[in-house]
Steps between C-alpha positions, in 0.01 A plus 500: 500500500606859474567746777354776288279478194449755230161522332489492123395820328167468326334700227287665763799657672810698407767319304875570520508718190198699613662549839807648331283736296270629774510874494672514162180540303622241249388151410727199503598436138575167339870546567430579866280194531762279337769637731283440805421146384869418454568645843235272651656201326843589638356531848359148472133577428462294184128432527378254237796553265670165580168316450431676170852423380461138608166476322652626175802268527281197576267578210794526259660183639188285479414634154829354377466175697140424402320583175168497687580768757415805286185355346160665546367198687785491748475876560132461592580195715774694677261778596237263637759289681646811665167654604464301823855577611472865395193544719654324799821699466303826492305388808822443693637845411262661750655312794856495366493881488459486878797267537257218584418174322195282444585132457132406503392692187528196275304263722248777566432505127473121497274475806261771380472341157436159656222658706364674190484190279367270774221746575406506130549132410384331821261741667355659184568855621473760218852561376492876555397453862761226547767727352397779738536255791848405374603866491356549847717210619802669346419831667449321832838331458673834446318643801617207713862538390494877539362475854778275625775685313391861545317483835654209688849546356571144386747489208320459168726207412368301797132587455492432127707184534238373744227577247707344223489173690147536637336594173642194331314292755186711460510457122535126548198502730294697248586282200587168659805278461576443134202711401484709187221721371461622145430863428177493302411870504537637144564856620790386719649273234484785249736720703807301397374302204310749285608803300357841420400582141790654303334843500473489880877463529551827311228664708678384815827654377322829425351502851841430654651791307214731594518410870880531505482840332223624731688380809825662388341837424298486821825446694654798322203718590519393865871576517446838340231589752729387782786714367719195435703500176384252236706265293530601139195425287729308264516214747122468492503466121787250517304292753187505285706414193654197671155379610365547148788314332533212748125467552428525129753227423353274770142549379602445137671172590211377715244589232664264253342158462682251722262207456613166360158383386213639298401710803670840511669596827583866510476804722637618834431256787226627730728477802730772361264800541398371844864501611557843346200650682613361837857614428381853424274520807774367729759736353262793537445411866872469574609809307215744549326434832593550864473128560769433240730775625460373854595148391828629359557718805446212745724273295764773496489574872201387705592702809544821303166438331331447836643822639373680189145402587462196274272231641758228457290219650201569273713529184686176572172325575348626175800386295448138602131523413584630152760224455260220593223646283722515192618146581141386444511658153823309435325178599215583266746532211659170598184288502388665177825392333519150649126432491494329838584539868650243737636478853846617391373823341726799567757305696793549264441846356545720807880494496490567128289806575762633741766418243310691230484814712865483604627417151303799369674738740272516805721526808476235770601770749192712433436848366591439137318337210199529272227271373647520150829367636325189633325451166832518314659259746211257450552521124870417548411186698228410249743536210748272678231237560359532149837499324642205690175312439535554125851357523362187674738542793418331834288689751793500740695726266218753512510508880879533506501787249213682671668461840824635361323802351329566835829488693657734245209743530513494880875567484443797272235628743732471800795660320287786366361558850852541638608728214192720539579571864331218690691256716440128522563349840726197491580261779 
């Protein structure tokens, strides 16, 4: 752990360049922004850069090793395979920002989905009501964890480890030994197995561009009203251009026919816009609300945040509730993809969720990271799994490579923390 933590600067607050320009009456130009970014890299704050670089290198490597990696079908498969891990990684960001951990998120997703499907298949409960009950169970789980961590003061590792073990038994009791239930709800199956019409993919891209533009200009207006210098408008256009190019390429690829039979299979998978909406909402909360700023502040220095009037107990409690709730969404993606739920549901994915967040650049020491970082880290792990699978390598190789990447990412996190001014206590 660190003796002192520094909260990450968010879009809602002043950035280093803006701080240098306060009172100058000037905006930070592209050159100023580039200089500040290089300075942050030198100080050890690399953010998601290592994960992005790793993602590019892995994509190039697997494209040479397998002729199937860059096909339209595999690209769509990669997105659907990664969706569950992306959602779980984003869920864990909320507690990792506090310097805490939730080892029960995976089995929470599994237990709630077991409850959901058993209510529908065995007790004939309407699926919308059963899904609401599953989400209620997730919220109750987060409330339980938050009470013992934030109010009682038990380390989150201990509380969530207890739930990790207990929920496996509860899932077994709900389903039964050796039991397996099929997911027969068309709306749930469609999340991971159906696609939007081609025109809807382009409409989605247009909405993403419009929302990104509106958010960026709204931020600029807020900063102007607050008397805080803005970044140069050029960066906004560069951001929108990158979204348009990358998003346009992705939609164009996914809209191509990837079916092998007489039935056409084309369009963006339905799970993609769902993930994007949750990503945007979560990012908005972290960057532009008091709750998000308080999360970073507590992760940076909990005592300083408390003395500043932040209700540390309530914020920590709320973070675990958000994490468990999003874990239920992750479980929903999982059963939609697999098409069934069994007693082992969610048991293996939780550590991969932590790995996704850390690989993406979310600090284990708290106070630094973003939801997008976790999503990128999840894509890195998904690419490793997907690429090694195409090469027909043993499953053990996948675990070894993923573990190595996680250790490397954690090392980068620790080193960057020391270089940025924090100290890591060693025995």
